[in-house]
C-alpha positions in Angstrom: -18.2 -26.8 4.5 -14.6 -26.0 5.4 -13.0 -23.0 3.7 -9.7 -22.8 2.0 -7.4 -20.1 3.3 -4.7 -18.6 1.2 -2.1 -16.4 2.8 -0.2 -14.0 0.6 2.4 -12.1 2.6 5.8 -10.7 2.0 6.8 -11.5 5.6 7.5 -15.2 5.4 7.8 -15.8 9.2 4.5 -14.0 9.8 2.8 -16.1 7.0 4.0 -19.3 8.6 2.9 -18.2 12.0 -0.6 -17.4 10.6 -0.7 -20.8 9.0 0.1 -22.4 12.3 -2.9 -20.7 13.9 -5.2 -22.5 11.5 -3.7 -26.0 11.9 -6.5 -28.5 12.8 -9.1 -25.7 13.0 -12.5 -27.2 12.2 -13.7 -24.4 9.9 -10.6 -24.3 7.7 -8.6 -26.6 5.5 -4.8 -26.6 5.8 -3.8 -23.1 4.6 -1.7 -22.4 1.5 1.0 -19.8 1.5 1.8 -18.0 -1.8 4.5 -15.4 -2.6 2.4 -13.1 -4.8 -1.1 -12.7 -6.2 0.1 -14.1 -9.6 0.1 -17.6 -7.9 -3.5 -17.3 -6.8 -5.3 -18.9 -9.7 -3.1 -22.0 -9.5 -3.9 -22.3 -5.8 -7.7 -21.9 -5.6 -9.5 -25.2 -5.3 -12.7 -25.6 -7.5 -16.0 -25.9 -5.6 -14.4 -24.9 -2.3 -15.1 -21.5 -0.6 -11.9 -19.6 -0.4 -10.6 -16.7 1.8 -7.6 -14.6 0.9 -5.3 -13.1 3.6 -3.2 -10.4 2.0 -0.3 -8.2 3.2 -1.1 -4.5 2.7 2.4 -4.0 1.3 1.3 -5.9 -1.8 -1.5 -3.4 -2.4 -0.8 -0.7 -4.9 -3.7 1.7 -5.5 -1.6 4.0 -7.7 -1.6 1.3 -10.4 -4.9 1.3 -12.4 -4.3 -2.3 -13.5 -3.8 -3.5 -9.9 -7.0 -1.7 -8.8 -9.0 -3.4 -11.6 -7.6 -6.7 -10.7 -8.1 -6.5 -6.9 -11.7 -5.3 -7.3 -12.5 -8.2 -9.5 -10.8 -10.6 -7.1 -12.7 -9.1 -4.1 -16.0 -9.8 -5.8 -15.4 -13.6 -6.0 -13.0 -14.2 -3.1 -13.5 -12.7 0.4 -10.3 -10.8 1.5 -8.8 -10.0 4.9 -6.0 -7.4 4.8 -3.1 -7.4 7.3 -2.1 -3.8 7.6 1.5 -2.8 8.1 2.0 -0.2 10.8 3.0 2.7 8.5 0.3 2.1 5.8 -2.0 4.9 6.9 -2.7 6.0 3.3 -3.4 2.4 2.3 -5.8 2.0 5.2 -7.8 5.1 3.9 -7.8 3.6 0.4 -8.8 0.2 1.5 -11.8 1.6 3.2 -12.6 3.8 0.1 -12.6 0.7 -2.1 -14.9 -1.3 0.3 -12.5 -3.7 2.1 -14.4 -4.5 5.2 -12.0 -6.8 7.2 -8.7 -5.2 8.2 -6.4 -6.3 11.0 -3.1 -4.9 12.2 0.2 -6.7 11.9 0.2 -6.8 15.7 -3.3 -8.3 16.0 -3.7 -11.0 18.7 -4.4 -14.6 17.8 -8.1 -14.0 18.8 -8.4 -11.0 16.6 -6.8 -12.8 13.7 -9.3 -15.7 14.0 -12.2 -13.3 14.5 -11.2 -11.4 11.4 -11.1 -14.6 9.4 -14.5 -15.5 10.7 -16.0 -12.1 9.7 -14.4 -12.5 6.3 -15.9 -15.9 5.8 -19.3 -14.4 6.8 -18.9 -11.3 4.7 -19.1 -8.9 7.7 -17.2 -5.9 8.8 -14.4 -6.2 11.3 -11.4 -4.1 12.4 -8.9 -5.2 15.0 -8.5 -2.9 18.0 -5.4 -1.1 16.6 -7.2 -0.5 13.2 -10.3 0.8 14.9 -8.1 3.4 16.6 -6.4 4.3 13.3 -9.8 4.7 11.6 -11.0 7.0 14.3 -7.9 9.1 13.9 -8.4 9.2 10.1 -11.8 10.8 10.6 -10.1 13.7 12.4 -7.1 14.1 10.0 -8.6 14.4 6.5 -6.3 17.2 5.5 -3.3 15.0 6.2 -4.9 12.2 4.2 -5.6 14.4 1.2 -1.9 15.4 1.3 -0.8 11.8 1.4 -3.1 10.9 -1.5 -1.6 13.7 -3.6 1.9 12.6 -2.9 1.0 9.0 -3.6 -0.3 9.9 -7.0 2.9 11.7 -8.1 4.7 10.0 -10.9 7.9 8.2 -10.0 9.7 10.9 -12.0 8.3 13.7 -9.8 8.9 11.7 -6.6 12.6 11.3 -7.6 12.9 15.1 -8.2 11.3 15.8 -4.9 13.6 13.5 -3.1 16.7 15.0 -4.8 15.4 18.5 -3.8 15.4 17.3 -0.2 19.0 16.3 -0.7 19.8 19.9 -1.9 20.6 18.7 -5.4 20.5 21.6 -7.9 18.2 21.4 -10.9 21.2 21.1 -13.3 22.4 18.0 -11.5 18.9 16.4 -11.4 18.5 17.2 -15.1 21.8 15.4 -15.8 20.7 12.3 -13.8 17.3 12.1 -15.5 18.5 12.9 -19.0 16.4 16.0 -19.5 17.1 19.7 -19.5 17.3 22.0 -16.5 14.2 23.8 -17.8 12.2 20.5 -17.8 13.2 19.8 -14.1 12.2 23.4 -13.1 8.9 22.9 -14.9 8.1 19.8 -12.9 9.2 21.6 -9.7 6.8 24.5 -10.5 3.9 22.1 -11.2 4.5 20.4 -7.8 4.6 23.8 -6.1 1.2 24.6 -7.6 -0.2 21.2 -6.8 0.7 21.5 -3.1 0.1 25.3 -2.9 3.6 26.1 -1.7 5.7 29.1 -2.6 9.2 27.8 -2.7 11.5 24.8 -2.5 11.4 24.8 1.3 7.7 24.2 1.0 8.3 21.2 -1.2 10.8 19.8 1.3 8.2 20.2 4.0 5.7 18.2 1.9 8.2 15.4 1.4 8.9 15.2 5.1 5.3 15.6 6.3 4.1 12.9 3.9 7.0 10.7 4.9 8.0 10.3 1.2 11.7 11.1 2.1 11.6 8.8 5.1 10.2 6.0 2.9 13.0 6.7 0.4 15.7 6.3 3.1 14.2 2.9 4.1 13.6 1.7 0.5 16.0 3.5 -1.9 15.5 0.8 -4.5 12.0 2.0 -5.1 13.3 5.2 -6.7 16.0 3.6 -8.9 17.1 6.3 -11.4 16.9 3.8 -14.2 13.2 3.5 -13.6 12.7 7.3 -13.5 14.8 8.6 -16.4 13.1 9.8 -19.6 9.6 9.7 -18.2 8.9 13.4 -18.0 5.2 14.3 -18.6 6.2 17.8 -19.9 
């Protein structure tokens, strides 16, 4: 029986290119492209085996509700993940949560089809670039643990850490977030304890090493002050 392939990818051109690979393939029906996972239930065909191809940029393991949803989804629909080049932490988390078919964004046509075949057969497959990354992960667990800690910071703490990198004083950060200077300093102290650093310079190093600040420069909208304000955990 032919399988239905659903492609959920933020990069529209890549999604269309992936769909073209499957045109007239004997094992697969004409693929469907959806903009987000919310559209999935309306797309799945009853009594037809389905395969989901998902962009790693749509995976958010810091959200408990997302984790619950994606784990349930994985149990009933085989998933192949297309990993973006800078998603090292996501790769680690995907493996931790049992995702067994992962290909890189730069995978060849042959690797893409092989990954889909292994997904269909419920087997393990990594494209060549992913295999290299996985091997590197095994030798850099300290870096991974740091990334994991940074990833689990609240948006509020991430904003403070970013503003520290920009040399903003605690009084200014407090004004921006609508809290007292003492509250900001309390968050700063908690982060210093979490990362076992002794001063603000150590926090800046953490933000740079983990690429949090680099990510902010590329995606400033992710740290919109209106999303951070008034969310202190102290």
